[in-house]
NUMAR-564491 format. One record per residue: residue number from 1; residue in one letter; x, y, z of N, C-alpha, C in turn. Coordinates in steps of 0.05 Angstrom, whole numbers, always signed. Atoms other than C-alpha are relative to their C-alpha. Layout:
N
LUMLO    i  aa     npx     npy     npz    capx    capy    capz     cpx     cpy     cpz
LUMLO  NUM   A       X       Y       Z       X       Y       Z       X       Y       Z
...
// end
This chain:
332
LUMLO    i  aa     npx     npy     npz    capx    capy    capz     cpx     cpy     cpz
LUMLO    1   M      -1     -29      +1   +1377   +1325   +2551     -27     +10      +9
LUMLO    2   H     +25     -10     -12   +1326   +1364   +2592      -5     +30      -6
LUMLO    3   Y      +4     -29      +5   +1338   +1438   +2577     +22     +11     -18
LUMLO    4   V     -19     -15     +17   +1372   +1480   +2523     -10     +28      -3
LUMLO    5   N      +8     -28      +3   +1372   +1555   +2514      -3      +7     -30
LUMLO    6   D      +5      -8     +28   +1355   +1594   +2451     +25      +1     -17
LUMLO    7   A     -25      -3     +14   +1428   +1605   +2433      +9     -28     -11
LUMLO    8   L      -8     +27      +9   +1441   +1529   +2430     -18     -10     -22
LUMLO    9   L     +19      +8     +21   +1378   +1518   +2389      +9     +13     -27
LUMLO   10   K      -9     -14     +24   +1404   +1570   +2339     +25     -13     -12
LUMLO   11   I     -25     +12      +9   +1473   +1539   +2335      -5     -26     -15
LUMLO   12   F      +5     +27     +12   +1445   +1469   +2319     -25      +0     -18
LUMLO   13   E     +21      -4     +21   +1388   +1496   +2276     -26     -16      +7
LUMLO   14   F     +26     +13      -7   +1329   +1467   +2316     -20     +22      +5
LUMLO   15   A     +21     -20      -2   +1263   +1503   +2318     -10      +3     +29
LUMLO   16   S     +10      -1     -28   +1245   +1486   +2391     +16     -18     +18
LUMLO   17   T     -13     +17     -20   +1270   +1456   +2456      -9     -29      -3
LUMLO   18   E     +12     +27      +2   +1223   +1397   +2447     +12     -15     -23
LUMLO   19   E     -11     +13     +23   +1252   +1382   +2379     +28     -10      +5
LUMLO   20   M     -28      +7      -5   +1323   +1381   +2405      +4     -20     +23
LUMLO   21   I      -2     +19     -23   +1311   +1343   +2470      -4     -29     -10
LUMLO   22   G      +2     +28      +8   +1322   +1269   +2463     +21      -8     -21
LUMLO   23   T     -21      +6     +21   +1379   +1275   +2412     +26      -9     +13
LUMLO   24   G     -25      +8     -13   +1432   +1260   +2464     +15     +23     +12
LUMLO   25   V     -16     -22     -13   +1488   +1301   +2495      +2     +23     -19
LUMLO   26   L      +1     -20     +21   +1493   +1339   +2429     -11     -14     -25
LUMLO   27   P     +13     +13     +23   +1457   +1327   +2362     +18     -18     -16
LUMLO   28   G     -17     +18     +17   +1516   +1298   +2324     +29      +8      +1
LUMLO   29   Y     -29      -4      +0   +1591   +1291   +2321     +10      -8     -28
LUMLO   30   K     -12      +7     +26   +1629   +1293   +2255     +19     -24      +4
LUMLO   31   N     -17     +23      -7   +1680   +1247   +2288     -12     -14     +24
LUMLO   32   P     +14     +14     -22   +1643   +1194   +2330     +18      -3     +24
LUMLO   33   G     -18      +3     -23   +1705   +1187   +2373      +0     +23     +20
LUMLO   34   D      +1     -23     -18   +1695   +1257   +2401     -21      -4     +22
LUMLO   35   R     +20      +6     -20   +1632   +1234   +2437     +11     -18     +22
LUMLO   36   E     -12     +19     -19   +1670   +1177   +2469     +20     +14     +19
LUMLO   37   I     -19     -16     -16   +1724   +1226   +2492     -14     +16     +21
LUMLO   38   L     +16     -16     -18   +1671   +1271   +2523     -10     -17     +23
LUMLO   39   I     +12     +17     -20   +1636   +1215   +2560     +22     -12     +19
LUMLO   40   E     -22     +12     -16   +1702   +1183   +2584     +11     +21     +20
LUMLO   41   N     -11     -21     -18   +1728   +1249   +2612     -20      +7     +22
LUMLO   42   L     +21      -7     -20   +1662   +1264   +2647      -1     -22     +21
LUMLO   43   K      +1     +22     -19   +1662   +1195   +2679     +25      -1     +18
LUMLO   44   R     -25      +2     -15   +1735   +1199   +2700      +4     +24     +19
LUMLO   45   T      -6     -24     -16   +1740   +1271   +2726     -24     +16      +8
LUMLO   46   G     +24     -15      -7   +1669   +1296   +2728      -3     +26     -15
LUMLO   47   K      +3     -25     +15   +1683   +1353   +2680     +18      +0     -25
LUMLO   48   V     -18      -5     +23   +1713   +1375   +2614      +1     +30      -4
LUMLO   49   N      -3     -29      +4   +1741   +1444   +2598     +10      +5     -29
LUMLO   50   N      -9      -9     +27   +1745   +1474   +2528      +7     -23     -19
LUMLO   51   L      -3     +22     +19   +1737   +1410   +2489      -9      +9     -28
LUMLO   52   E      +6     -10     +26   +1741   +1429   +2416      -6     -24     -19
LUMLO   53   F      +7     +21     +19   +1706   +1386   +2363     -18     +12     -22
LUMLO   54   E     +18      -8     +21   +1665   +1390   +2299     -27     -15      +4
LUMLO   55   A     +27     +11      -4   +1590   +1380   +2307     -16      +3     -26
LUMLO   56   I     +18      +0     +23   +1537   +1365   +2254     -27     +10      +9
LUMLO   57   T     +26     -12      -7   +1474   +1408   +2258     -23     -16     -12
LUMLO   58   K     +24     +13     +11   +1403   +1386   +2242      +0      +0     -30
LUMLO   59   K      +0      -3     +29   +1412   +1411   +2171     +24     -12     -14
LUMLO   60   G     -24     +13     +12   +1478   +1373   +2162     +24     +18      -3
LUMLO   61   E     -23     -19      +2   +1524   +1434   +2168     +20      -7     +21
LUMLO   62   T     -22      +5     -19   +1591   +1425   +2202      +7     +26     +14
LUMLO   63   K      -7     -24     -16   +1606   +1474   +2258     +21      -7     +21
LUMLO   64   N     -20      +4     -20   +1666   +1482   +2303     -11      +9     +27
LUMLO   65   I     +12      -5     -26   +1646   +1478   +2376     +21      -3     +22
LUMLO   66   L     -16      +1     -24   +1680   +1491   +2443     -18      -6     +23
LUMLO   67   L     +19      +9     -20   +1648   +1453   +2500     +14      -2     +28
LUMLO   68   S      -8      +4     -28   +1656   +1458   +2576     -24     -12     +14
LUMLO   69   A     +23     +13     -12   +1613   +1411   +2618      +8     -13     +27
LUMLO   70   T      -5     +14     -25   +1606   +1380   +2687     -21     -22      +4
LUMLO   71   L     +18     +23      -6   +1575   +1314   +2711      -6      +0     +30
LUMLO   72   D      +9      +1     -28   +1534   +1315   +2776     -21     -22      +2
LUMLO   73   G     +18     +24      -1   +1504   +1247   +2789      -4     -10     -28
LUMLO   74   D      +5      +8     +28   +1470   +1230   +2724      -9     +25     -17
LUMLO   75   V      +7     -24     +15   +1460   +1303   +2703     +25     +14     -11
LUMLO   76   I     -22     -15     +14   +1506   +1337   +2653      -9     +28      -5
LUMLO   77   S      +5     -28      +7   +1507   +1412   +2650     +25     +13     -12
LUMLO   78   G     -23     -11     +13   +1551   +1454   +2607      -6     +24     -17
LUMLO   79   M      +2     -23     +17   +1565   +1511   +2560     +13      -6     -27
LUMLO   80   V     -10      +4     +27   +1574   +1508   +2485      +6     +27     -13
LUMLO   81   M      -8     -25     +14   +1611   +1562   +2446      +4      -6     -30
LUMLO   82   Y      -2      +3     +29   +1605   +1569   +2370     +25     +16      -9
LUMLO   83   I     -26     -13      +6   +1676   +1583   +2344      +8      -3     -29
LUMLO   84   T      -6      +3     +28   +1670   +1570   +2269     +13     +24     -12
LUMLO   85   E     -10     -24     +11   +1681   +1642   +2250     +28      +6     +11
LUMLO   86   H     -26      -5     -11   +1739   +1647   +2298     +21     -18     -13
LUMLO   87   K     -19     +18     +13   +1771   +1585   +2266      +6      +9     -28
LUMLO   88   Q      -4     -11     +27   +1761   +1615   +2197     +19     +23      +0
LUMLO   89   T     -18     -23      -3   +1794   +1679   +2219     +29      -8      +6
LUMLO   90   E     -26     +10      -8   +1851   +1641   +2251     +15     -12     -24
LUMLO   91   K     -12     +12     +24   +1863   +1601   +2187      +8     +21     -20
LUMLO   92   A      -7     -22     +18   +1862   +1665   +2146     +25     +15      +9
LUMLO   93   L     -24     -14     -10   +1913   +1698   +2191     +25     -17      -3
LUMLO   94   Q     -23     +19      +4   +1958   +1636   +2189      +8      +0     -29
LUMLO   95   R      -6      +0     +29   +1953   +1636   +2113     +14     +26      -8
LUMLO   96   A     -12     -26      +6   +1969   +1710   +2110     +29      +2     +10
LUMLO   97   E     -27      +0     -11   +2030   +1701   +2155     +18     -18     -17
LUMLO   98   H     -15     +19     +17   +2052   +1641   +2113      +8     +13     -26
LUMLO   99   L      -5     -13     +26   +2046   +1681   +2049     +20     +23      +3
LUMLO  100   K     -18     -22      -5   +2083   +1740   +2079     +29     -11      +2
LUMLO  101   M     -26     +12      -3   +2142   +1695   +2099     +10     -11     -27
LUMLO  102   L      -7     +11     +26   +2140   +1660   +2032      +8     +22     -20
LUMLO  103   G      -5     -22     +17   +2138   +1726   +1996     +27     +13      +4
LUMLO  104   E     -26     -11      -6   +2199   +1753   +2031     +22     -18     -10
LUMLO  105   L     -19     +19      +9   +2237   +1690   +2015      +2      +0     -31
LUMLO  106   V      +1      +0     +29   +2215   +1691   +1942     +13     +24     -12
LUMLO  107   I     -12     -26     +11   +2234   +1764   +1931     +30      -1      +2
LUMLO  108   G     -30      +2      -3   +2304   +1752   +1958     +12     -19     -19
LUMLO  109   L     -11     +20     +18   +2316   +1689   +1918      -2      +9     -29
LUMLO  110   A      +4      -8     +28   +2287   +1717   +1854     +19     +22      -9
LUMLO  111   Q     -19     -21      +7   +2329   +1779   +1856     +29     -10      -2
LUMLO  112   E     -27     +11      +1   +2392   +1739   +1871      +5     -16     -26
LUMLO  113   I      -2     +16     +25   +2378   +1694   +1811      -1     +16     -25
LUMLO  114   R      +5     -16     +25   +2355   +1746   +1761     +25     +16      -8
LUMLO  115   N     -23     -17      +7   +2418   +1789   +1765     +21     -16     -16
LUMLO  116   P     -20     +15     +16   +2469   +1735   +1744     -13     -12     -25
LUMLO  117   L     +13     +12     +24   +2417   +1705   +1696      +0     +20     -23
LUMLO  118   A      -1     -21     +21   +2414   +1771   +1658     +27      +1     -13
LUMLO  119   G     -27      +0     +11   +2489   +1770   +1651      +6     -24     -17
LUMLO  120   I      -3     +24     +16   +2488   +1699   +1626     -13      +3     -27
LUMLO  121   Q     +15      -3     +25   +2435   +1716   +1574     +15     +19     -20
LUMLO  122   V     -15     -19     +17   +2475   +1776   +1547     +24     -14     -12
LUMLO  123   S     -24     +13     +10   +2538   +1734   +1542      -6     -21     -21
LUMLO  124   V      +8     +21     +19   +2503   +1676   +1506     -10     +13     -26
LUMLO  125   E     +10     -14     +24   +2468   +1724   +1458     +23     +12     -16
LUMLO  126   T     -24     -11     +14   +2535   +1757   +1442     +15     -23     -14
LUMLO  127   L     -14     +23     +12   +2566   +1688   +1429     -15      -9     -25
LUMLO  128   S     +15      +9     +24   +2510   +1671   +1380      +5     +17     -24
LUMLO  129   K      -4     -18     +23   +2528   +1731   +1337     +29      -1     -11
LUMLO  130   E     -28      +1      +9   +2602   +1714   +1331      +1     -15     -27
LUMLO  131   V      -2     +11     +27   +2622   +1697   +1259     +10     -29      +0
LUMLO  132   F     -11     +27      +0   +2659   +1634   +1279     -19     -21     +11
LUMLO  133   T     +20     +19     -11   +2597   +1603   +1311     -14     -15     -22
LUMLO  134   S     +13     +16     +21   +2571   +1546   +1268     -30      +0      +4
LUMLO  135   E     +29      +1      -1   +2497   +1537   +1251      -9     -20     +22
LUMLO  136   E      +7     +20     -20   +2494   +1475   +1295      +2     +12     +28
LUMLO  137   D      -4     -13     -26   +2522   +1514   +1354     -21     +22      +5
LUMLO  138   R     +20     -21      -3   +2474   +1571   +1341     -27     -11      +9
LUMLO  139   E     +25     +13      -8   +2415   +1524   +1347      +1      -8     +30
LUMLO  140   I      -3      +7     -29   +2441   +1500   +1415      -1     +25     +17
LUMLO  141   I      +0     -26     -15   +2453   +1572   +1437     -28     +11      +2
LUMLO  142   L     +28     -10      +0   +2382   +1590   +1416     -17     -15     +20
LUMLO  143   K     +14     +16     -20   +2355   +1534   +1459      +7     +10     +28
LUMLO  144   I      -9     -10     -26   +2396   +1560   +1518     -14     +27      +6
LUMLO  145   I     +13     -27      -3   +2369   +1631   +1507     -30      -3      +7
LUMLO  146   N     +29      +4      -5   +2297   +1605   +1505      -5     -11     +29
LUMLO  147   E      +2     +10     -27   +2308   +1567   +1570      +5     +22     +21
LUMLO  148   I      -5     -23     -18   +2337   +1629   +1603     -24     +18      +2
LUMLO  149   K     +24     -16      +0   +2276   +1668   +1582     -23     -13     +15
LUMLO  150   R     +21     +14     -15   +2231   +1614   +1610      +5      +2     +30
LUMLO  151   I      -7      -3     -28   +2268   +1617   +1677      -6     +28      +9
LUMLO  152   D      +5     -28      -8   +2263   +1693   +1677     -30      +5      +3
LUMLO  153   L     +29      -3      -3   +2188   +1689   +1665     -10     -13     +26
LUMLO  154   L      +7     +12     -25   +2182   +1641   +1723      +6     +18     +24
LUMLO  155   L      -8     -18     -21   +2220   +1689   +1767     -19     +25      +1
LUMLO  156   K     +18     -23      +1   +2175   +1746   +1744     -27      -7     +12
LUMLO  157   N     +25     +10     -12   +2113   +1705   +1762      +3      -2     +31
LUMLO  158   L      -4      +2     -28   +2143   +1691   +1830      +0     +28     +13
LUMLO  159   L      +0     -27     -11   +2155   +1765   +1841     -28     +13      +0
LUMLO  160   D     +27     -10      +1   +2085   +1782   +1818     -17     -11     +22
LUMLO  161   F     +15     +12     -22   +2058   +1733   +1869      +8     +11     +27
LUMLO  162   A     -11      -9     -25   +2103   +1756   +1925      -4     +30      +5
LUMLO  163   R      +2     -29      -2   +2098   +1830   +1910     -18     +11     -22
LUMLO  164   P     +18      -9     +21   +2036   +1845   +1869      -2     +30      -2
LUMLO  165   S      +3     -29      +4   +2027   +1914   +1839     -26     +10     +11
LUMLO  166   K     +23     -12     -12   +1977   +1961   +1870     -22      +2     -22
LUMLO  167   P     +22      -1     +20   +1908   +1956   +1835      -5     +29     -10
LUMLO  168   Q      +8     -25     +11   +1891   +2013   +1788     -30      +0      -4
LUMLO  169   L     +29      +3      -2   +1818   +2021   +1806     -15     +18     -19
LUMLO  170   T     +17     -15     +18   +1765   +2043   +1757     -27     -15      -2
LUMLO  171   P     +25     +14      +4   +1691   +2028   +1745      +1     -20     -23
LUMLO  172   V      -2     +21     +21   +1687   +1962   +1705     -26     -16      -1
LUMLO  173   N     +22     +18      +4   +1633   +1918   +1676     +11     -28      -2
LUMLO  174   M     -11     +27      -2   +1648   +1846   +1695      -6     -17     -24
LUMLO  175   N      +6     +15     +24   +1612   +1818   +1635     +19      +6     -23
LUMLO  176   D     -18      -8     +21   +1655   +1857   +1587     +28     -12      +3
LUMLO  177   I     -27     +12      -6   +1720   +1834   +1621      +0     -30      -6
LUMLO  178   L      +1     +28      +5   +1698   +1762   +1619      -2      -7     -29
LUMLO  179   D      +3      +5     +28   +1677   +1766   +1547     +26      +3     -15
LUMLO  180   K     -26      -4     +13   +1744   +1794   +1525     +20     -21      +8
LUMLO  181   T     -19     +20      -9   +1783   +1745   +1568      -5     -28     -13
LUMLO  182   I      +6     +25     +13   +1746   +1685   +1539     +10      +0     -29
LUMLO  183   A      -8      -2     +28   +1759   +1708   +1468     +31      -1      -3
LUMLO  184   F     -29      +0      +1   +1833   +1721   +1482     +11     -27      +8
LUMLO  185   S     -11     +26      -9   +1843   +1655   +1518      -3     -22     -22
LUMLO  186   L      +4     +19     +21   +1814   +1615   +1460     +20      +3     -23
LUMLO  187   R     -19      -5     +21   +1865   +1647   +1414     +29      -6      +9
LUMLO  188   R     -27      +5     -11   +1924   +1626   +1458     +15     -20     -17
LUMLO  189   P     -15     +18     +18   +1979   +1594   +1414      +6     -27     +12
LUMLO  190   S      -8     +26     -12   +1994   +1539   +1465     -21     -21      -3
LUMLO  191   F     +21     +19      +4   +1927   +1506   +1450      -3      -6     -30
LUMLO  192   S      +3      +7     +28   +1918   +1467   +1386     -27      +9     -11
LUMLO  193   S     +25      -9     +12   +1864   +1489   +1337     -21     -21      +4
LUMLO  194   N     +19     +22      -4   +1831   +1420   +1345     -13      +2     +28
LUMLO  195   T     +10      -2     -28   +1825   +1430   +1421     -21     +22      +2
LUMLO  196   V     +18     -23      -2   +1794   +1499   +1415     -26      -4     -16
LUMLO  197   T     +23      +5     +17   +1747   +1479   +1359     -20     -19     +14
LUMLO  198   A     +17     +20     -13   +1720   +1421   +1401     -12     +10     +26
LUMLO  199   I     +11     -11     -25   +1703   +1467   +1460     -24     +17      -6
LUMLO  200   N     +24     -16      +2   +1633   +1494   +1465      -1     +20     +23
LUMLO  201   V      +0     -21     -20   +1629   +1560   +1501     -29      +9      +5
LUMLO  202   L     +27      -9      -8   +1565   +1577   +1539      +3     +24     +19
LUMLO  203   K      -2     -24     -17   +1559   +1648   +1566     -29      +8      +9
LUMLO  204   N     +25      -8     -12   +1502   +1664   +1613      +4     +24     +18
LUMLO  205   F      -6     -24     -14   +1512   +1736   +1632     -25     +15      +9
LUMLO  206   D     +21     -17     -11   +1466   +1776   +1677      +2     +28     -12
LUMLO  207   K      -2     -26     +14   +1451   +1838   +1635      -4     +24     +19
LUMLO  208   N      +4     -22     -20   +1432   +1878   +1697     +22      +0     +21
LUMLO  209   L     -22      +1     -19   +1499   +1866   +1731     +10     +28      +5
LUMLO  210   P     -10     -27      -6   +1521   +1929   +1768     +30      +1      -4
LUMLO  211   E     -29      -4      +2   +1591   +1958   +1757     +13      -2     +27
LUMLO  212   I     -16      -1     -25   +1645   +1949   +1809     +25     +17      -6
LUMLO  213   V     -25     -14      +3   +1708   +1989   +1822     +22     -20      +3
LUMLO  214   A     -20     +21      -1   +1767   +1945   +1805     +22      +7     -21
LUMLO  215   D     -21      -3     +20   +1831   +1938   +1764      -6     -20     -22
LUMLO  216   P      +8     +19     +22   +1809   +1909   +1696     +23     -18      -9
LUMLO  217   I     -22     +17      +9   +1879   +1883   +1679      +4     -23     +20
LUMLO  218   Q      -4     +21     -19   +1886   +1845   +1744     -23     -20      +0
LUMLO  219   L     +22     +19      +2   +1816   +1816   +1738      +2     -17     -24
LUMLO  220   Q      -3     +16     +24   +1830   +1794   +1667     +21     -22      +5
LUMLO  221   Q     -20     +20      -6   +1893   +1759   +1692     -11     -22     +17
LUMLO  222   A     +12     +20     -18   +1854   +1724   +1747     -19     -18     -15
LUMLO  223   F     +18     +16     +15   +1799   +1701   +1700     +14     -18     -21
LUMLO  224   M     -14     +15     +21   +1848   +1679   +1646     +13     -25     +12
LUMLO  225   N     -12     +23     -13   +1884   +1633   +1695     -21     -23      +3
LUMLO  226   M     +21     +21      -3   +1818   +1596   +1709      -9     -10     -27
LUMLO  227   I     +10      +8     +27   +1795   +1595   +1636     +21     -18     -14
LUMLO  228   L     -22     +16     +13   +1863   +1569   +1611      +1     -28     +13
LUMLO  229   N      +1     +26     -13   +1860   +1514   +1664     -23     -17     -10
LUMLO  230   A     +24     +14      +9   +1790   +1496   +1641      +4     -11     -28
LUMLO  231   I      -5      +9     +27   +1811   +1492   +1568     +20     -23      +0
LUMLO  232   D     -20     +21      -2   +1872   +1451   +1586     -11     -26     +10
LUMLO  233   A     +12     +24     -11   +1828   +1402   +1624     -18     -14     -20
LUMLO  234   M     +18     +11     +20   +1787   +1389   +1561     +15      -4     -27
LUMLO  235   Q     -16      +5     +24   +1840   +1365   +1511     -16     -14     -22
LUMLO  236   D     +17     +14     +19   +1787   +1322   +1477     -26     +14      -6
LUMLO  237   G     +24     -15      +4   +1735   +1376   +1476     -18      +0     +24
LUMLO  238   G     +18      -2     -22   +1679   +1395   +1523     -14     +27      +0
LUMLO  239   T     +15     -25      -2   +1639   +1454   +1548     +12     +18     +22
LUMLO  240   L      -9     -21     -18   +1665   +1518   +1580     -24     +18      +5
LUMLO  241   A     +23     -16      -7   +1608   +1553   +1617      +8     +22     +19
LUMLO  242   V      -6     -24     -17   +1614   +1623   +1646     -26     +14      +6
LUMLO  243   K     +26     -13      -8   +1556   +1652   +1686      +5     +22     +20
LUMLO  244   T      -2     -22     -19   +1548   +1718   +1722     -28      +5     +11
LUMLO  245   S     +25      -7     -12   +1493   +1737   +1771      +4     +20     +23
LUMLO  246   Y      -1     -21     -21   +1477   +1790   +1823     -18      -8     +23
LUMLO  247   D     +15      +5     -25   +1456   +1776   +1895      -6     +27     +13
LUMLO  248   A      +7     -27      -9   +1418   +1839   +1914      +0      +1     +31
LUMLO  249   E      +0      +1     -29   +1412   +1817   +1987     +27      +6     +12
LUMLO  250   L     -28      -4     -10   +1487   +1813   +1998     +14     +22     -16
LUMLO  251   N     -13     -20     +17   +1502   +1865   +1943     +26     -11     -10
LUMLO  252   V     -24     +15      +9   +1551   +1815   +1913      -4     -11     -28
LUMLO  253   I      +1     +13     +26   +1567   +1793   +1842     +12     -28      +3
LUMLO  254   Q     -10     +27      +0   +1576   +1718   +1833      +7      -8     -29
LUMLO  255   I      -9     +10     +26   +1616   +1688   +1775      +6     -30      +3
LUMLO  256   A      -6     +28      +1   +1618   +1614   +1759     +13      -7     -26
LUMLO  257   I     -15      +9     +24   +1670   +1586   +1710      +2     -30      +2
LUMLO  258   S      +2     +29      -1   +1657   +1513   +1695     +11     -14     -25
LUMLO  259   D      -9     +16     +23   +1687   +1459   +1651     -10     -29      +4
LUMLO  260   T      +8     +28      -1   +1669   +1387   +1634     +24     -18      -2
LUMLO  261   G     -25     +15      +2   +1741   +1363   +1639      +4     -22     +20
LUMLO  262   R      -6     +24     -16   +1776   +1311   +1679      -4      +3     +30
LUMLO  263   G      +4      -4     -29   +1764   +1343   +1747     +25      +0     +16
LUMLO  264   I     -23      -2     -18   +1810   +1349   +1807      -3     -19     +23
LUMLO  265   D      +1     +18     -23   +1827   +1297   +1859      -3     +15     +26
LUMLO  266   E      +6     -14     -25   +1804   +1315   +1929     +25     +10     +15
LUMLO  267   K     -24      -7     -14   +1874   +1316   +1958     +13     +25     -12
LUMLO  268   V     -11     -24     +14   +1897   +1367   +1905     -20     +23      +3
LUMLO  269   R     +20     -22      -1   +1831   +1406   +1906      +2     +16     +25
LUMLO  270   D      -1     -14     -25   +1838   +1424   +1979     +24     +18      +2
LUMLO  271   R     -24     -17      -1   +1906   +1455   +1965      +5     +15     -26
LUMLO  272   I      -4     -10     +27   +1894   +1481   +1895      +9     +29      -2
LUMLO  273   F      -7     -29      +1   +1903   +1555   +1913     +27      +5     +14
LUMLO  274   Q     -26      -4     -12   +1970   +1543   +1948     +21      +2     -22
LUMLO  275   P     -21      -2     +19   +2034   +1562   +1912     +13     -27      -7
LUMLO  276   F     -14     +24     +10   +2066   +1507   +1869     -16     -26      +1
LUMLO  277   V     +18     +24      +2   +2006   +1460   +1874     -13      +1     -27
LUMLO  278   T     +11      +1     +27   +1985   +1439   +1804      -6     -29      -8
LUMLO  279   T      +7     +26     +11   +1953   +1382   +1766     +14      -4     -27
LUMLO  280   K     -13      +1     +26   +1996   +1397   +1704     +29      -7      +4
LUMLO  281   T     -28      +8      -3   +2064   +1365   +1693     +19     +22      -9
LUMLO  282   R     -17     -20     +11   +2091   +1425   +1655      -7     +28      +9
LUMLO  283   R      +8     -26     -11   +2060   +1481   +1696     +15      +6     +25
LUMLO  284   R     -15      -8     -24   +2091   +1521   +1752     -16      +0     +25
LUMLO  285   G     +16      +2     -24   +2032   +1518   +1799      -3     +27     +14
LUMLO  286   L      +3     -27     -12   +2028   +1594   +1810     -25     +14      -9
LUMLO  287   G     +23     -14     +11   +1968   +1613   +1768     -23      +4     +19
LUMLO  288   L     +23      -2     -18   +1913   +1598   +1817      +7     +13     +26
LUMLO  289   A      -8     -14     -25   +1953   +1623   +1877      -1     +30      -6
LUMLO  290   I      +1     -28      +8   +1961   +1690   +1840     -29      +9      -3
LUMLO  291   T     +29      -7      +4   +1887   +1688   +1821     -14      +5     +26
LUMLO  292   K     +13      -3     -26   +1865   +1679   +1893      +9     +27     +13
LUMLO  293   R      -9     -24     -12   +1909   +1736   +1916     -12     +25     -14
LUMLO  294   L     +11     -23     +15   +1884   +1784   +1861     -30      +4      +8
LUMLO  295   I     +28      -2      -7   +1811   +1767   +1878      -3     +10     +29
LUMLO  296   E      +2      -9     -28   +1822   +1776   +1953      +7     +29      +3
LUMLO  297   E      -8     -28      -1   +1856   +1843   +1941     -22     +18     -10
LUMLO  298   H     +23     -15      +9   +1792   +1865   +1908     -24      -4     +20
LUMLO  299   G     +21      +4     -21   +1753   +1845   +1971     -17     -24      -5
LUMLO  300   G     +16     +23      +8   +1727   +1781   +1938      +9     -26     +12
LUMLO  301   D      -8     +26      -9   +1732   +1707   +1951      -4     -20     -23
LUMLO  302   I      +1     +21     +21   +1741   +1644   +1908      +0     -27     +13
LUMLO  303   C      +0     +28      -9   +1726   +1570   +1919      -4     -18     -24
LUMLO  304   V      +1     +19     +22   +1726   +1508   +1876     -17     -24      +7
LUMLO  305   E     +15     +25      -2   +1678   +1449   +1866     +10     -18     -22
LUMLO  306   S     -11     +18     +20   +1708   +1389   +1831      +3     -28     +11
LUMLO  307   S      -6     +27      -7   +1715   +1314   +1831      +9     -14     -26
LUMLO  308   P     -11     +13     +23   +1752   +1267   +1784     -22     -10     -20
LUMLO  309   G     +18      +9     +21   +1715   +1256   +1718     -26     +15      -2
LUMLO  310   K     +25     -15      +0   +1660   +1306   +1734      +3     +30      -4
LUMLO  311   G      -4     -28      +6   +1690   +1372   +1714      +7     +17     +25
LUMLO  312   T      -8     -18     -21   +1708   +1433   +1755     -15     +26      -3
LUMLO  313   T     +13     -26      +0   +1672   +1497   +1775     +14     +18     +20
LUMLO  314   F     -11     -21     -17   +1706   +1559   +1803     -22     +20      +5
LUMLO  315   I     +21     -19      -8   +1659   +1605   +1841     +14     +25     +12
LUMLO  316   I     -13     -24      -9   +1681   +1677   +1851     -21     +20      +9
LUMLO  317   L     +18     -20     -11   +1647   +1730   +1893     +14     +27      +2
LUMLO  318   F     -11     -28      -2   +1658   +1805   +1888     -21     +18     +13
LUMLO  319   P     +19     -19     -12   +1626   +1857   +1933      -3     +25     -17
LUMLO  320   I      +4     -25     +15   +1595   +1918   +1899     +12     +23     +16
LUMLO  321   K     -12     -20     -17   +1617   +1959   +1959     +12     -15     +24
LUMLO  322   Q     -14     +13     -22   +1656   +1946   +2023     -21     -14     +18
LUMLO  323   V     +17     +15     -18   +1622   +1891   +2064     +17     -16     +19
LUMLO  324   R     -15     +16     -18   +1641   +1847   +2122     +10     -25     -14
LUMLO  325   K     -12     +21     +15   +1688   +1792   +2098     -16     -26      +2
LUMLO  326   E     +15     +25      -2   +1645   +1735   +2126     -25      +0     -17
LUMLO  327   Q     +23      -1     +17   +1588   +1759   +2083      +5     -12     -28
LUMLO  328   I      -6      +9     +27   +1624   +1739   +2019     +19     -23      +0
LUMLO  329   T     -17     +23      -1   +1662   +1678   +2042     -13     -24     -14
LUMLO  330   C     +11     +24     +13   +1653   +1617   +1997      -2     -22     +20
LUMLO  331   L      +4     +23     -18   +1624   +1559   +2035      -7     -24     -17
LUMLO  332   V      +4     +24     +18   +1634   +1498   +1990     +11     -24     +14
// end
């Protein structure tokens, strides 16, 4: 390498041309095979056009790169385009389109199921009140009614995910919402008293946290989904840590909800915010998908750090005012 311009230095995080020269065709390839593809094409045809790959910068950051180059004798010249933000936008648009299609399907199916389900529930409840129905039959009927109610709740959650209600915005204090949500979650009947007693709660709230304009009910629902997951992951006890802080430079509130539970396998972690993806055998896998949607509708972003046996941390970012989306994107 004999010459690089300032733009290339900035992309690969080098301080000077001299520092970057001598590193090769490019500083690093996330996939070593990409370098071989580049060299092979240059030797065979003398050029490459719009070769897309992931490069590793000097600081170890992964960046999406589009490369066009030509080979003249033993001299390679070319142009590098940084397309990471474009790829992120493309993925976000694909996800939005996927959710839109899924939402339309869910709404149609849920409505088709709920109507006859309501009729079944009324008929079964009427049957349970008949004088000729034995106690044994009433117990069976009661189980049927409870299962119908469980199915109806699932359908309601599906509709909430596919067609969320419009946020009712008001000035809110994030610390207050988190405090109330933690207290309410620990009183949830589905958790045994032994589990809750064995959980140590650490709250590290920034007292100078500015207010944001948001829907307090929707935020409470989003936080509760994460806190309930954290408690569920610590059946033998552990520590639930909730921290808030304010980034004055970005004008963003950051919330970290951590547990010391069993953690999440990498394959599941990368899909944890997708509908119906769950680590629980008796859960529907909609809680975190709904959580992500609620947070994004408030202009925020959420990401997760976790590995098996090392606990889990959810990081949530909320802008104080309208900012560019890339300013508050989680990069974990």
